[in-house]
C-alpha positions in Angstrom: 126.7 109.7 73.7 127.5 106.8 76.1 129.5 107.0 79.3 132.6 109.1 79.0 135.5 109.9 81.4 138.8 111.6 81.3 142.1 109.8 82.2 144.7 111.8 84.1 147.8 110.8 86.0 147.1 112.6 89.2 144.0 112.6 91.6 142.9 116.2 90.8 139.6 117.8 89.7 139.6 118.9 86.1 138.9 122.7 85.8 137.6 124.1 82.5 137.4 127.9 82.1 135.9 127.9 78.6 132.7 126.4 77.2 130.5 123.7 78.8 131.9 120.4 80.0 129.7 117.5 80.9 129.7 115.3 84.0 127.3 112.3 83.7 125.5 110.6 86.6 126.7 107.0 86.9 124.0 104.4 86.6 123.2 101.7 87.4 124.5 101.7 91.0 124.0 98.8 93.4 124.7 98.2 97.0 127.6 95.7 97.2 127.7 95.2 101.0 127.1 97.1 104.2 127.6 96.8 107.9 124.0 96.3 108.9 120.6 98.0 109.0 117.8 98.6 111.5 115.2 96.4 110.0 113.9 96.1 106.5 112.2 99.5 106.7 115.6 101.2 106.5 117.6 98.8 104.3 120.7 99.9 102.5 119.3 99.8 98.9 116.8 102.5 99.9 119.7 104.9 99.7 119.7 104.5 95.9 116.0 104.0 95.2 115.3 107.6 94.0 112.9 108.2 96.9 114.0 110.8 99.5 111.4 109.6 101.9 113.2 106.3 102.3 116.7 105.8 103.6 119.5 103.6 105.0 119.7 103.5 108.8 122.8 101.5 109.8 122.8 99.0 112.7 123.5 100.0 116.3 126.7 99.4 118.3 128.8 98.5 115.2 131.1 100.5 112.8 128.8 101.8 110.0 130.1 101.3 106.5 128.6 100.8 103.0 130.0 99.8 99.6 128.4 100.8 96.3 129.2 99.0 93.0 129.0 100.4 89.4 128.5 98.3 86.2 132.0 99.2 85.0 135.1 101.3 86.0 134.4 105.0 85.9 136.5 108.1 86.5 134.5 109.4 89.5 134.2 113.1 90.3 131.3 114.4 92.4 129.4 112.5 95.1 126.0 113.9 96.2 124.4 112.9 99.5 120.8 113.9 100.3 119.9 113.8 104.1 116.7 112.3 105.3 114.1 114.1 107.5 113.3 113.3 111.1 114.8 112.7 114.5 117.4 110.1 113.5 121.1 109.5 114.0 122.6 110.9 110.8 125.9 110.7 108.9 128.0 113.7 109.7 131.4 112.8 108.3 132.5 110.0 105.9 135.9 108.5 105.1 135.8 107.6 101.4 137.9 104.9 99.7 137.7 103.4 96.2 138.5 100.1 94.4 138.5 98.7 90.9 138.3 95.1 92.0 136.2 95.2 95.1 139.0 93.8 97.3 141.7 96.4 97.6 140.5 99.9 98.6 142.6 103.1 98.4 141.6 106.1 100.6 140.5 109.3 98.9 139.6 111.6 101.8 137.3 112.5 104.6 134.2 114.7 103.9 131.7 116.5 106.1 128.0 115.9 105.4 125.2 118.4 106.1 122.8 116.8 108.6 119.9 119.3 108.2 116.6 117.7 107.0 116.5 117.2 103.2 119.9 119.0 102.8 122.2 118.0 99.9 126.0 117.7 100.3 128.2 117.4 97.2 131.9 116.7 97.5 134.5 115.8 94.8 136.7 112.7 94.7 139.1 114.3 92.2 138.7 112.2 89.1 139.5 108.8 90.6 139.1 105.5 88.8 136.6 103.3 90.6 134.1 100.5 90.2 133.5 100.4 94.0 133.1 103.3 96.4 133.2 102.7 100.2 131.9 105.1 102.8 133.0 104.6 106.5 131.1 106.7 109.0 133.5 108.6 111.3 131.1 111.1 112.8 127.4 110.8 113.6 124.8 113.5 114.5 121.8 113.2 116.8 120.0 116.3 118.1 119.6 114.9 121.7 123.4 114.5 122.1 125.5 117.2 123.8 127.8 118.0 122.1 126.0 117.1 118.9 128.8 115.2 117.1 130.0 111.8 118.3 132.2 109.0 117.2 131.6 105.3 117.8 133.8 105.4 120.9 132.1 108.5 122.4 128.3 108.0 121.7 126.7 108.7 125.1 124.4 105.8 125.2 127.0 103.3 123.8 125.2 103.1 120.5 126.5 104.4 117.1 124.4 104.5 113.9 124.0 106.8 110.9 121.4 107.4 108.2 121.0 109.2 104.9 118.4 109.3 102.2 120.0 109.2 98.8 123.5 109.0 97.2 124.5 109.7 93.6 127.8 109.5 91.8 129.0 111.5 88.8 131.8 111.1 86.3 134.6 113.6 86.1 134.5 116.4 83.6 134.7 115.3 79.9 136.6 116.6 76.9 136.6 113.5 74.6 133.4 113.0 72.6 133.0 109.7 70.7 129.8 110.8 68.9 126.2 109.7 69.2 125.3 106.0 69.7 124.6 104.4 66.3 122.6 101.5 64.9 123.8 99.9 61.6 122.2 97.1 59.5 123.9 94.1 58.0 122.2 94.7 54.7 124.0 92.0 52.7 123.7 89.3 55.4 127.5 88.9 55.6 127.6 89.1 59.4 129.3 92.5 59.6 128.9 96.1 58.4 131.1 99.2 57.8 130.5 102.0 60.3 131.9 105.5 60.3 133.1 106.8 63.7 132.9 110.5 64.7 135.2 112.2 67.2 134.8 115.7 65.7 133.0 117.1 68.7 135.9 116.5 71.0 137.5 119.7 72.2 140.4 120.8 74.4 140.2 124.5 75.4 143.6 124.6 77.1 145.5 123.5 74.0 145.0 121.3 70.9 144.2 117.6 70.2 147.2 115.9 68.7 145.9 112.3 68.2 142.7 110.3 68.1 142.9 106.6 69.0 139.9 104.2 68.7 139.9 100.8 70.6 137.5 97.9 71.1 138.0 95.7 74.2 141.5 97.2 74.6 142.6 96.6 71.0 143.2 99.5 68.6 140.8 99.4 65.6 141.4 102.8 64.0 143.0 106.3 64.3 141.9 109.7 63.2 138.8 111.9 63.6 136.4 110.0 61.3 137.6 106.6 60.5 135.4 103.8 59.0 135.6 100.4 60.7 133.9 97.1 60.0 132.1 95.6 63.0 130.3 92.2 63.4 126.7 91.8 64.3 126.2 92.7 68.0 126.5 95.6 70.4 130.0 97.2 70.7 131.3 99.8 73.1 134.1 101.6 71.2 136.4 103.9 73.2 138.0 107.1 71.8 141.1 108.3 73.5 142.4 111.8 72.6 145.9 113.0 73.3 146.4 116.7 73.9 149.2 119.1 73.3 150.1 119.1 77.0 150.4 115.2 77.0 147.1 114.8 78.9 144.7 112.2 77.6 140.9 112.0 77.8 138.5 109.1 76.9 134.9 108.7 75.9 132.8 105.8 74.6 130.1 105.3 72.0 127.8 102.3 71.6 127.5 100.8 68.1 124.8 98.3 67.4 125.0 96.2 64.2 121.7 94.5 63.6 121.4 91.2 61.7 118.6 90.7 59.2 115.6 90.0 61.5 112.9 87.3 61.0 110.2 89.8 61.9 110.2 93.6 61.5 106.7 94.6 60.4 104.6 96.4 63.1 101.1 97.4 62.2 100.4 99.1 65.6 97.9 98.3 68.4 94.3 97.3 67.6 92.0 100.3 67.0 88.5 100.8 68.3 86.6 103.9 67.1 83.0 105.0 67.2 80.9 106.2 64.2 80.3 109.6 66.0 78.2 111.2 63.2 76.3 107.9 62.6 77.2 108.1 58.9 77.9 104.4 58.7 81.7 104.7 58.5 84.7 106.3 60.2 88.1 107.3 59.0 91.1 105.6 60.8 94.8 106.3 60.5 96.8 103.1 60.1 100.3 103.5 61.5 103.3 101.2 60.6 106.1 103.7 61.6 107.1 101.4 64.4 108.3 98.8 61.9 111.9 98.0 62.5 115.1 97.5 60.5 115.3 99.3 57.1 111.8 99.0 55.6 111.4 100.8 52.3 107.9 99.6 51.2 104.7 99.5 53.4 101.5 98.0 51.8 98.1 97.7 53.6 95.6 94.9 52.8 92.1 93.9 54.0 91.9 90.3 52.7 93.2 90.5 49.2 92.2 94.1 48.7 95.1 96.6 48.6 94.0 99.6 50.8 97.1 101.7 50.0 100.8 102.1 50.6 103.0 104.1 53.0 104.1 104.0 56.6 100.8 105.7 57.5 97.5 105.5 55.7 94.0 107.1 56.3 91.2 104.6 55.5 87.4 104.9 55.8 86.0 101.7 57.4 82.3 100.9 57.7 80.8 99.8 61.0 82.1 96.4 61.9 85.4 94.5 62.6 88.2 94.6 60.0 91.4 92.6 59.9 94.1 94.6 58.2 97.5 93.2 57.2 100.6 95.3 56.8 103.2 93.9 54.3 106.7 95.3 54.7 109.7 95.0 52.3 113.3 95.8 53.4 116.0 97.5 51.4 117.5 94.1 50.6 114.2 92.5 49.5 113.2 90.6 52.7 109.5 90.7 53.6 107.4 90.5 56.8 103.8 91.1 57.7 101.7 92.1 60.8 98.0 92.4 61.5 95.9 95.1 63.2 92.2 94.8 64.0 90.1 97.9 63.4 86.7 98.0 65.1 84.2 100.7 64.2 81.4 100.9 66.7 77.8 102.0 66.1 77.5 105.6 67.1 74.0 105.2 68.8 74.1 106.0 72.5 75.1 103.1 74.7 74.8 102.4 78.3 78.0 102.5 80.4 79.6 99.3 81.6 80.1 99.2 85.4 83.0 97.4 87.0 82.8 97.2 90.8 86.2 95.4 91.0 87.2 91.9 92.0 85.6 89.9 94.8 88.0 89.7 97.8 88.4 88.7 101.4 89.8 91.1 103.9 91.0 90.7 107.5 89.3 92.9 110.1 92.6 94.4 111.2 90.9 97.6 112.5 88.6 95.7 114.8 85.7 97.6 116.5 82.9 98.5 114.1 84.6 97.0 111.1 87.4 97.3 108.5 87.9 100.3 106.3 87.7 99.1 102.7 88.4 101.1 99.6 85.9 100.4 96.8 87.0 100.9 93.2 84.8 101.5 90.2 87.7 102.9 88.1 87.4 99.9 85.7 84.0 101.2 84.6 83.9 102.6 81.1 81.5 104.5 78.8 82.4 103.8 75.2 80.5 106.8 73.8 80.9 109.4 76.4 81.9 109.9 80.1 80.7 108.5 83.4 79.4 111.4 85.5 78.5 109.6 88.8 79.2 106.5 90.8 76.7 105.2 93.5 77.3 102.3 95.9 74.7 100.4 97.8 74.2 97.3 99.9 70.8 95.6 100.1 69.3 98.7 98.4 70.7 101.1 101.0 73.2 103.8 99.7 76.6 103.5 101.4 78.9 105.7 99.3 79.4 107.8 96.2 82.5 108.4 94.0 84.8 106.3 92.0 87.0 105.1 94.9 85.2 105.7 98.2 86.2 104.1 101.5 83.5 102.4 103.6 83.7 100.6 107.0 82.4 97.0 106.7 81.6 94.7 109.6 82.8 91.1 109.8 80.7 89.1 107.4 79.8 88.9 103.7 78.8 92.1 101.8 77.3 92.1 98.3 77.8 95.7 97.1 76.2 97.1 94.0 77.8 99.9 91.9 75.6 101.9 89.6 77.3 104.2 87.1 75.5 107.0 85.2 76.9 108.5 81.9 76.5 111.8 80.3 73.5 110.4 78.3 71.7 109.6 81.6 72.1 105.9 80.9 73.2 103.5 83.7 75.1 100.3 84.2 75.4 98.1 87.3 77.9 95.6 88.7 78.3 93.9 92.0 81.3 93.0 94.1 81.4 90.6 97.0 83.6 91.6 99.9 84.0 89.2 102.8 85.4 90.6 106.0 86.9 87.9 108.2 88.1 88.2 111.8 91.8 89.0 112.3 93.5 85.9 113.8 97.1 86.5 114.9 99.8 84.1 113.6 101.9 82.0 115.9 104.7 84.6 115.8 102.6 87.8 115.7 102.8 90.4 118.4 99.6 90.4 120.6 96.8 92.9 120.3 94.2 93.1 123.1 90.8 94.7 122.6 87.4 94.3 124.3 86.9 90.7 123.4 90.4 89.6 124.6 90.0 91.7 127.8 86.9 89.6 128.7 87.4 86.2 127.1 91.1 85.6 127.8 91.3 87.2 131.3 90.1 83.9 133.0 93.1 82.1 131.6 95.5 84.2 133.7 97.0 82.1 136.5 98.9 83.0 139.7 102.1 81.8 138.0 101.4 84.2 135.1 101.0 87.1 137.6 104.4 86.2 139.2 106.0 86.7 135.7 104.1 90.0 135.2 105.2 91.3 138.6 108.8 90.5 137.7 108.7 93.1 134.9 109.2 96.9 135.0 106.4 98.7 133.2 106.4 102.5 132.6 103.1 104.3 131.7 102.8 108.0 130.5 99.2 109.0 131.2 96.8 111.5 132.8 93.7 110.3 134.6 93.3 107.2 132.4 96.3 105.8 134.2 94.4 106.4 137.5 91.3 104.6 136.1 93.6 101.7 135.2 95.1 101.7 138.7 91.6 101.7 140.2 90.7 98.7 138.1 93.8 96.8 139.2 92.8 97.5 142.9 89.3 96.2 142.2 90.6 93.0 140.6 92.9 92.5 143.6 90.0 92.9 145.9 88.2 90.0 144.0 91.3 87.8 144.1 94.6 88.6 145.8 96.6 86.9 143.0 95.9 89.9 140.8 98.0 92.2 143.1 100.4 94.5 141.1 102.8 96.9 142.6 101.3 100.0 140.9 102.2 103.6 141.7 101.5 107.0 140.2 101.2 110.6 141.0 104.6 111.9 139.7 103.9 115.4 138.3 106.2 115.4 135.2 103.9 118.0 133.6 104.9 120.6 136.3 108.2 119.3 137.8 110.0 117.8 134.7 111.3 114.3 134.3 113.1 114.5 137.6 109.8 114.0 139.3 110.1 110.3 138.7 112.7 108.9 141.1 115.6 107.0 139.4 115.2 104.0 141.8 111.4 103.8 141.6 111.4 100.3 140.1 113.2 98.9 143.1 109.9 99.2 144.9 107.2 99.1 142.2 106.5 97.0 139.1 104.1 99.4 137.3 104.9 103.1 137.4 102.6 105.8 136.0 103.5 109.4 135.8 101.3 112.5 135.0 102.4 113.7 131.5 101.6 116.9 129.7 98.0 117.1 128.7 98.1 119.3 125.6 99.2 119.2 122.9 99.4 115.4 122.7 102.6 115.6 120.8 104.3 117.1 123.9 103.7 114.0 126.0 105.4 111.9 123.2 108.6 114.0 123.2 108.5 114.1 127.0 108.3 110.3 127.0 111.2 110.1 124.6 113.4 112.2 127.0 112.5 110.0 130.0 113.5 106.8 128.2 116.7 108.2 126.8 117.9 110.3 129.7 116.6 108.4 132.7 115.8 104.7 132.2 117.5 103.6 128.9 117.1 99.8 128.9 116.1 99.6 132.6 112.4 99.0 131.8 110.8 96.0 130.2 107.7 97.7 128.7 106.6 101.3 128.1 103.4 102.8 126.9 101.6 106.2 126.4 97.9 106.6 127.0 95.7 109.1 125.1 92.3 110.2 126.4 91.6 110.7 122.7 93.7 112.0 119.9 93.6 112.6 116.2 95.8 112.0 113.1 97.5 115.3 114.0 99.5 113.3 116.6 100.3 110.4 114.1 103.6 111.5 112.6 105.2 112.6 116.0 103.9 109.5 117.8 105.0 106.9 115.3 108.3 108.6 114.4 109.4 108.7 118.1 108.0 105.3 119.0 109.7 103.7 116.0 113.0 105.4 116.8 112.8 104.2 120.5 111.9 100.7 119.4 115.0 100.5 117.2 117.4 102.2 119.7 116.2 100.1 122.6 115.3 96.6 121.3 115.2 95.2 124.9 112.2 97.3 125.7 108.8 96.2 124.5 107.1 99.5 123.4 103.3 99.0 123.6 101.5 101.0 120.9 98.1 102.3 122.0 94.9 103.2 120.1 93.0 106.3 121.1 90.5 106.5 123.9 87.1 107.9 123.1 84.4 110.1 124.6 81.1 108.7 126.0 79.2 111.4 123.9 78.1 109.8 120.7 78.3 112.9 118.5 81.6 114.2 120.0 83.7 115.2 116.9 86.8 113.9 118.8 85.5 110.4 118.4 86.0 110.7 114.6 89.7 111.6 115.1 90.1 108.8 117.6 88.7 106.3 115.1 91.0 107.5 112.3 94.1 107.4 114.6 93.1 103.9 116.0 92.5 102.4 112.6 95.9 103.8 111.4 97.6 102.1 114.3 96.0 98.8 113.6 96.4 98.8 109.9 100.1 99.8 110.1 101.4 97.9 113.1 99.0 94.9 113.8 101.1 91.8 114.3 104.4 93.7 114.4 104.2 95.3 117.9 102.1 94.8 121.0 98.9 96.9 120.8 96.7 97.9 123.7 93.5 98.6 121.7 92.0 101.1 124.1 89.5 102.3 121.5 88.0 98.7 121.2 88.2 98.2 125.0 86.1 101.3 125.7 83.7 101.1 122.7 82.8 97.4 122.9 79.9 96.4 125.2 80.4 93.6 127.7 78.3 91.4 125.4 80.8 91.9 122.6 78.7 94.2 120.4 80.4 97.4 119.2 79.1 100.8 120.4 78.8 103.1 117.3 76.8 106.1 116.4 74.5 106.4 113.4 77.6 107.2 111.2 79.5 104.1 112.4 81.9 106.0 114.6 82.8 104.2 117.9 82.2 105.9 121.2 82.6 104.9 124.8 79.9 102.5 126.2 77.6 104.1 128.8 78.3 101.4 131.3 82.0 102.5 131.4 81.5 106.2 132.2 79.7 108.4 134.7 80.8 111.6 132.8 78.0 113.4 131.1 80.3 115.2 128.7 83.8 114.0 129.8 86.2 111.3 128.8 86.8 109.1 131.8 86.0 105.3 132.1 85.4 105.8 135.8 82.8 103.2 136.6 83.8 99.8 138.0 82.9 98.2 134.7 85.1 100.6 132.7 88.1 100.5 135.1 88.0 96.7 135.4 87.8 96.3 131.6 90.9 98.4 131.2 92.8 96.5 133.9 91.7 93.1 132.5 92.9 94.1 129.1 96.3 95.3 130.4 96.9 92.0 132.3 96.0 89.9 129.3 98.4 91.9 127.1 101.2 91.6 129.6 100.6 87.9 129.9 100.7 87.5 126.1 103.9 89.6 125.9 105.9 88.0 128.7 104.4 84.5 129.4 105.0 81.6 127.0 101.5 80.3 126.0 100.3 77.4 123.9 99.2 78.1 120.4 95.4 78.5 120.0 94.0 75.3 118.7 96.9 73.1 120.0 94.7 70.8 122.1 97.4 68.1 122.7 100.1 70.7 123.4 102.6 69.4 120.9 103.3 72.8 119.4 101.3 72.5 116.2 97.6 72.4 115.2 96.9 69.3 113.2 94.6 66.3 112.8 95.3 65.1 116.3 93.8 68.3 117.7 90.8 68.0 115.5 90.2 64.4 116.8 90.2 65.7 120.4 87.8 68.5 119.5 85.5 66.1 117.6 85.3 63.6 120.5 84.4 66.3 123.0 82.2 68.5 120.8 78.9 69.3 122.5 79.6 67.0 125.5 77.8 68.1 128.7 79.2 68.0 131.3 82.6 68.6 129.8 85.1 66.1 131.2 88.0 66.9 128.8 88.6 70.7 128.4 91.7 70.6 126.2 89.6 71.7 123.1 87.9 74.5 125.0 90.1 77.0 123.4 88.0 80.1 124.3 87.6 79.0 127.9 83.8 79.3 128.0 83.2 75.8 129.6 82.1 73.9 126.5 83.5 72.7 123.2 81.4 74.2 120.4 81.5 75.9 117.0 83.6 78.8 118.4 86.4 76.4 119.3 86.2 74.8 115.9 86.7 78.2 114.3 89.8 78.8 116.4 91.2 75.4 115.5 90.4 75.8 111.8 92.0 79.3 111.7 95.2 78.1 113.2 
């Protein structure tokens, strides 16, 4: 039965005290328009995508409204709203209005919405005709507000937004039943066909049905319970309207499809491959033509000119080899059609499996450090006469992984990896895949990421003018002793050159004294403010950071960052959820995402968690937000080589720490590396710089820049340094790579 709705003269819910009454979900539903959204991650269509983990998050500082459109006019009853999880501003009350034309909206009512995580709120619009439904948010909920509920005018931070996960609409209760959808065939080729309609399942428990009226496109075509009508070839939505003894009327629809005589209607099924399992020389196969369309009455199966048999299905014994079988179909009016299926009978002798190591590919080293995590896939491998029992991966003869889809860490370069599969007959097959890992090169509009290489190679490009810009910014750091190591590095750089002076202060004991330990006017004196945050659990320092931004500084800082000595994936959800929420609520602040620090002890299990957390930050956010890659800064030697243990896990370089079993980068080399990296990142964030490879400074990288590089390549001494992109004092292959990449 197709879409059905009841038609009543007042906006009231239909109540049925007898047997079952159906209310159908309305589909499809599309988003017609909306007031805004906080980035593509939380776009409005995600409220109707059937996934409760995605949701619409409206724009800030604007009335929040959204309009949904149906494919036709329906009598709408229930509306169901599912709330999203997390610390977001949520829809608490909605004013609902409806329209049939998308222009003029009539108010229906105002409804409360449950804001608990994953809760479902259902309210009834009272059987109202609508093709468009509009929700206007009148109340929002956010757990950090006091009191909890606020309007656009009373939101404490001047911002108003709402979110919810899913919405669904349902038709009002039904009494009219126009019967099941039907398909009829134009058997005589006349262009139309008689069809019998069926309204016998309609029922009105509060009285009797006095009339049955059938209409097509608004015009009456029949009356009565079971009339016969003649319909042309095509798809027709026929409406049944019943009139009841109390003068109420109800309507339902049925879809009638009249098919013309088709050119093609035989369907012999998919090609068949079987194995002669008992090695008898042949195998029985079931041919299946039941998918043949229209009104087939005769099925005949041929191989060449030989009739194999008749019927919609047929069992045939085929010898080993390939057989082209043709199905001939005849319809009830004498038209014919044919289709072919290829049957292949394989020899039953044991066969080696066929390995498939996947497609060759090139991958950016977005994780940095020791290399990029790459998932291998041997799922395309097949054993035609059994099953594959093992997958072994190797590079240059050295085993690197097992399993069908293992993940391996590959360094920058070209890797030829061999997959060996073994089947249940102990036979093997091999295949190779070439994976090229190339360095990540940020695009012109990508947010910066600073690791060990950038901290060393780009630091000399910082000028006194750059430092003036950096000192004009307000930077907040939540940290423990790593912040003191950073400060010590800043002092050492200033001792080498006074231009690196930064007004840095710390020592505020938020861990013991609360957020009031940081003076409200601290940025009137200092540029860079570090406070001592909670040590453990690491999630506590994130929620503490959220409170300081929202309750104390709001938009009064330019950049904010949290340091971790080291952390694991257990911190991931809290860290990313709160940082993402802050980034959306305070777009004028640049929130610097940080990878995890690491221990100087090679086999410290904390280093594994730090690696996983750091790789997740880079693979998720690289290019989208500024990243201080502390894991790379502390696990990359000064000569640029990564410091990893025998299992490829990064750990802190010896030259950066005096702790035998601690976590502190407390040597001059470690502290200065941290400070250099921070200054490089702040320059890239706040100082307009030329695009890498733009030798002539015209804003693009083109043939003119290549000519400058070509004419100065390898010159010594270097008299024109415009093509010295890496600042090492000469123009060489490294500079060519930078130009080529950009």
